[in-house]
C-alpha positions as CSV (number, residue, x, y, z in Angstrom):
1,X,43.4,-38.6,-25.7
2,X,45.1,-35.5,-24.1
3,X,43.4,-33.3,-26.7
4,X,40.0,-34.8,-25.8
5,X,40.6,-34.4,-22.1
6,X,41.7,-30.8,-22.6
7,X,38.6,-30.1,-24.7
8,X,36.3,-31.5,-22.0
9,X,38.0,-29.4,-19.4
10,X,37.7,-26.2,-21.5
11,X,34.0,-27.1,-22.2
12,X,33.2,-27.6,-18.5
13,X,35.0,-24.3,-17.6
14,X,33.2,-22.4,-20.3
15,X,29.9,-23.9,-19.3
16,X,30.5,-22.8,-15.7
17,X,31.2,-19.2,-16.9
18,X,28.0,-19.2,-19.0
19,X,26.0,-20.5,-16.1
20,X,27.4,-17.8,-13.8
21,X,26.3,-15.2,-16.3
22,X,23.0,-16.8,-17.2
23,X,21.0,-14.0,-15.4
24,X,21.2,-10.3,-15.5
25,X,22.6,-8.7,-12.3
26,X,19.2,-7.3,-11.1
27,X,17.6,-10.7,-11.5
28,X,20.6,-12.5,-10.0
29,X,20.3,-10.4,-6.8
30,X,16.8,-11.6,-6.3
31,X,17.6,-15.3,-7.1
32,X,20.6,-15.4,-4.8
33,X,18.6,-13.8,-2.0
34,X,16.0,-16.5,-2.5
35,X,13.0,-14.1,-2.2
36,X,11.2,-11.4,-4.0
37,X,10.5,-8.4,-1.8
38,X,7.3,-6.7,-2.8
39,X,6.3,-3.3,-1.3
40,X,2.6,-3.1,-0.5
41,X,0.5,-0.9,1.7
42,X,-0.5,-2.4,5.1
43,X,-4.1,-1.4,4.8
44,X,-6.6,-3.2,2.7
45,X,-7.5,-2.1,-0.8
46,X,-10.2,-4.5,-2.1
47,X,-10.0,-6.0,-4.7
48,X,-6.2,-5.4,-5.1
49,X,-5.1,-6.6,-1.7
50,X,-7.1,-7.6,1.4
51,X,-7.4,-10.2,4.2
52,X,-9.7,-13.1,3.3
53,X,-12.0,-14.9,5.8
54,X,-9.0,-17.0,6.9
55,X,-6.8,-14.0,7.5
56,X,-4.6,-14.5,4.5
57,X,-3.7,-11.8,2.1
58,X,-5.6,-12.1,-1.2
59,X,-6.5,-10.0,-4.3
60,X,-5.2,-9.3,-7.8
61,X,-2.0,-7.6,-6.6
62,X,-1.2,-10.5,-4.2
63,X,-1.8,-13.0,-7.0
64,X,0.5,-11.1,-9.4
65,X,3.2,-10.9,-6.7
66,X,3.0,-14.7,-6.2
67,X,3.1,-15.3,-10.0
68,X,6.3,-13.2,-10.4
69,X,8.0,-14.9,-7.4
70,X,7.1,-18.3,-8.8
71,X,8.4,-17.4,-12.2
72,X,11.7,-16.4,-10.7
73,X,11.8,-19.5,-8.6
74,X,12.0,-17.7,-5.3
75,X,9.9,-17.1,-2.2
76,X,7.6,-14.2,-1.7
77,X,8.1,-11.5,1.0
78,X,6.1,-8.4,1.6
79,X,7.4,-5.1,2.8
80,X,4.4,-3.3,4.4
81,X,6.3,-0.4,6.1
82,X,4.8,2.3,3.8
83,X,2.2,4.6,5.2
84,X,1.3,6.2,1.9
85,X,1.5,5.5,-1.9
86,X,4.4,7.9,-2.1
87,X,6.2,6.0,0.6
88,X,6.0,2.9,-1.6
89,X,8.0,4.7,-4.3
90,X,10.6,5.8,-1.7
91,X,11.0,2.2,-0.4
92,X,11.7,0.7,-3.8
93,X,13.8,3.7,-4.9
94,X,16.0,3.2,-1.8
95,X,16.4,-0.5,-2.6
96,X,14.3,-1.8,0.3
97,X,12.1,-3.7,-2.0
98,X,12.4,-5.2,-5.5
99,X,9.1,-4.0,-6.8
100,X,5.9,-2.2,-5.8
101,X,2.6,-4.1,-6.5
102,X,0.1,-2.0,-4.6
103,X,-2.5,-0.4,-6.8
104,X,0.0,2.3,-7.6
105,X,-0.9,5.0,-10.1
106,X,1.7,5.8,-12.8
107,X,2.6,9.5,-12.6
108,X,5.4,11.6,-14.2
109,X,6.6,12.8,-10.7
110,X,7.1,9.3,-9.5
111,X,8.7,8.3,-12.8
112,X,11.6,10.6,-11.9
113,X,12.5,8.2,-9.1
114,X,11.5,4.7,-10.4
115,X,10.6,3.0,-13.6
116,X,7.2,1.5,-14.2
117,X,5.9,-1.6,-15.8
118,X,3.2,-1.5,-18.4
119,X,-0.2,-0.8,-16.7
120,X,-2.1,-4.0,-15.8
121,X,-5.4,-2.1,-15.6
122,X,-6.4,1.5,-16.6
123,X,-9.0,3.1,-14.4
124,X,-11.0,6.3,-15.2
125,X,-11.1,9.1,-12.7
126,X,-14.3,10.2,-11.0
127,X,-15.9,12.6,-8.6
128,X,-18.4,11.8,-5.9
129,X,-20.3,15.0,-5.2
130,X,-22.5,15.9,-2.3
131,X,-26.0,16.4,-3.9
132,X,-27.2,19.1,-1.5
133,X,-24.1,21.3,-1.9
134,X,-24.1,20.8,-5.6
135,X,-27.8,21.8,-5.9
136,X,-26.9,25.1,-4.1
137,X,-24.4,25.9,-6.9
138,X,-25.9,24.7,-10.2
139,X,-28.9,23.2,-11.8
140,X,-28.9,19.6,-13.0
141,X,-28.3,20.6,-16.6
142,X,-25.3,22.6,-15.6
143,X,-23.3,19.9,-13.8
144,X,-21.0,19.0,-16.7
145,X,-19.9,22.5,-17.3
146,X,-19.5,23.1,-13.6
147,X,-17.2,20.0,-13.3
148,X,-15.0,21.2,-16.1
149,X,-14.4,24.5,-14.2
150,X,-14.7,23.0,-10.7
151,X,-14.6,25.4,-7.9
152,X,-15.2,24.4,-4.3
153,X,-13.7,22.0,-1.8
154,X,-12.2,18.8,-3.3
155,X,-11.2,15.9,-1.0
156,X,-8.3,13.6,-1.8
157,X,-6.1,11.1,0.0
158,X,-2.9,12.8,1.2
159,X,0.3,11.8,-0.6
160,X,-1.6,10.0,-3.3
161,X,-1.6,10.4,-7.1
162,X,-5.0,12.2,-6.8
163,X,-3.4,15.0,-4.9
164,X,-1.3,15.6,-8.0
165,X,-4.1,15.0,-10.5
166,X,-6.2,17.5,-8.7
167,X,-3.7,20.3,-9.2
168,X,-3.6,19.5,-12.9
169,X,-7.3,18.9,-13.6
170,X,-9.0,21.2,-11.1
171,X,-6.6,24.1,-10.5
172,X,-9.5,26.3,-9.2
173,X,-10.6,23.8,-6.6
174,X,-9.7,24.1,-2.9
175,X,-7.8,21.0,-2.2
176,X,-8.5,19.2,1.1
177,X,-6.2,16.3,2.0
178,X,-7.3,13.5,4.4
179,X,-5.2,10.6,5.8
180,X,-7.5,7.9,4.5
181,X,-10.1,7.3,1.8
182,X,-12.7,6.5,4.4
183,X,-12.1,10.0,5.9
184,X,-12.7,11.5,2.4
185,X,-15.9,9.6,2.0
186,X,-17.3,10.6,5.4
187,X,-16.4,14.3,4.6
188,X,-18.4,14.3,1.4
189,X,-21.4,12.5,2.8
190,X,-21.5,14.9,5.8
191,X,-21.2,18.0,3.6
192,X,-17.8,19.0,5.0
193,X,-16.5,19.1,1.4
194,X,-18.3,19.4,-1.9
195,X,-16.7,16.4,-3.7
196,X,-14.3,13.5,-3.3
197,X,-11.9,12.7,-6.1
198,X,-10.6,9.2,-6.9
199,X,-10.8,6.4,-9.4
200,X,-14.0,4.9,-10.6
201,X,-13.4,1.6,-8.8
202,X,-13.2,3.1,-5.3
203,X,-16.2,5.3,-5.9
204,X,-18.2,2.4,-7.3
205,X,-17.4,0.4,-4.1
206,X,-18.8,3.2,-2.0
207,X,-22.0,3.5,-4.0
208,X,-22.5,-0.3,-3.8
209,X,-21.8,-0.5,0.0
210,X,-23.8,2.5,1.2
211,X,-27.6,2.4,1.0
212,X,-27.8,6.2,1.4
213,X,-25.6,6.9,-1.6
214,X,-28.4,7.6,-4.1
215,X,-29.9,10.2,-1.7
216,X,-26.7,11.9,-0.6
217,X,-24.1,11.8,-3.5
218,X,-23.9,12.0,-7.2
219,X,-21.2,10.3,-9.2
220,X,-19.5,12.1,-12.1
221,X,-17.3,10.0,-14.4
222,X,-14.5,11.9,-16.0
223,X,-14.4,10.2,-19.4
224,X,-11.4,12.0,-20.8
225,X,-9.1,11.0,-17.9
226,X,-7.0,7.9,-17.2
227,X,-5.4,6.4,-14.1
228,X,-3.0,3.7,-15.3
229,X,-2.2,1.2,-12.5
230,X,1.3,-0.3,-12.8
231,X,4.2,-1.8,-10.9
232,X,7.2,0.3,-9.9
233,X,10.8,-0.9,-9.9
234,X,14.2,0.6,-9.1
235,X,15.4,2.6,-12.1
236,X,18.5,0.4,-12.5
237,X,16.5,-2.9,-12.6
238,X,16.0,-2.7,-16.4
239,X,16.2,-6.4,-17.1
240,X,13.8,-7.3,-14.3
241,X,11.4,-4.6,-15.6
242,X,11.5,-6.2,-19.1
243,X,10.9,-9.6,-17.5
244,X,7.9,-8.3,-15.6
245,X,6.4,-6.8,-18.7
246,X,6.7,-10.2,-20.5
247,X,5.1,-11.9,-17.5
248,X,2.2,-9.4,-17.6
249,X,1.7,-9.9,-21.3
250,X,1.7,-13.7,-20.9
251,X,-1.2,-13.5,-18.4
252,X,-3.7,-11.9,-20.8
253,X,-5.4,-10.3,-17.8
254,X,-7.9,-8.0,-19.7
255,X,-8.9,-6.5,-16.4
256,X,-12.0,-4.3,-16.0
257,X,-13.5,-2.7,-12.9
258,X,-16.6,-4.9,-12.9
259,X,-14.5,-8.0,-13.5
260,X,-12.2,-7.2,-10.5
261,X,-15.1,-6.4,-8.2
262,X,-17.0,-9.6,-9.1
263,X,-14.0,-11.8,-8.7
264,X,-12.5,-10.5,-5.5
265,X,-15.0,-8.4,-3.6
266,X,-17.2,-11.4,-2.8
267,X,-14.1,-13.2,-1.5
268,X,-13.4,-10.3,0.8
269,X,-16.8,-10.5,2.5
270,X,-17.6,-14.2,2.5
């Protein structure tokens, strides 16, 4: 009888130890806090994150954040203190958020500070070129060769991945940084700059939303470029990063630009 009681006590104690060690330290921190803190920009980026007609945050990034929080059994909390994409990386690197889910491009520079999940969508890069300024430089049949050796003013969002991509892909361009994408768009339409540089999704949104697009700008898709969009985590959160990748794989997202726009852009304007 004593042996049985002793065995039961040892089993209970051993079970308690196993329960305490059930989760890796990086996941345990989140579960003990009771909330997942997600860094996300405060301004809207349809269809990734935006306010719906009831004033609630919606979009694919918001849905992914909710899914991860639910999977961990915790509440969802957003940190929207970042003013730029680079700020998002700093916030998570400093431990002020558990993860960035904010249409964040995966770059080698940022990867020196944080670790990335697998991309959940890969966008192509594109140029939106002022037609009048372009016609002053080249004939229609020379556009492709001109783009490969691009010279002239190239607008990008400041502190974004495209400021980095521009230096790599268009070293002869005169880089002009603007605080917002809307400012870049206005600059290319007005002829202040020759071209705007960003991903195909953002440029497609401009083309769809502005009736004067066909007359004023030309879109050039850079087929040999990629812009992988991924989540960023603190470099030490290795187990959480593995869990996030398993979660993404389980969702079978198969996202495309057109699928995202059709699914979420209508929700943003209804």
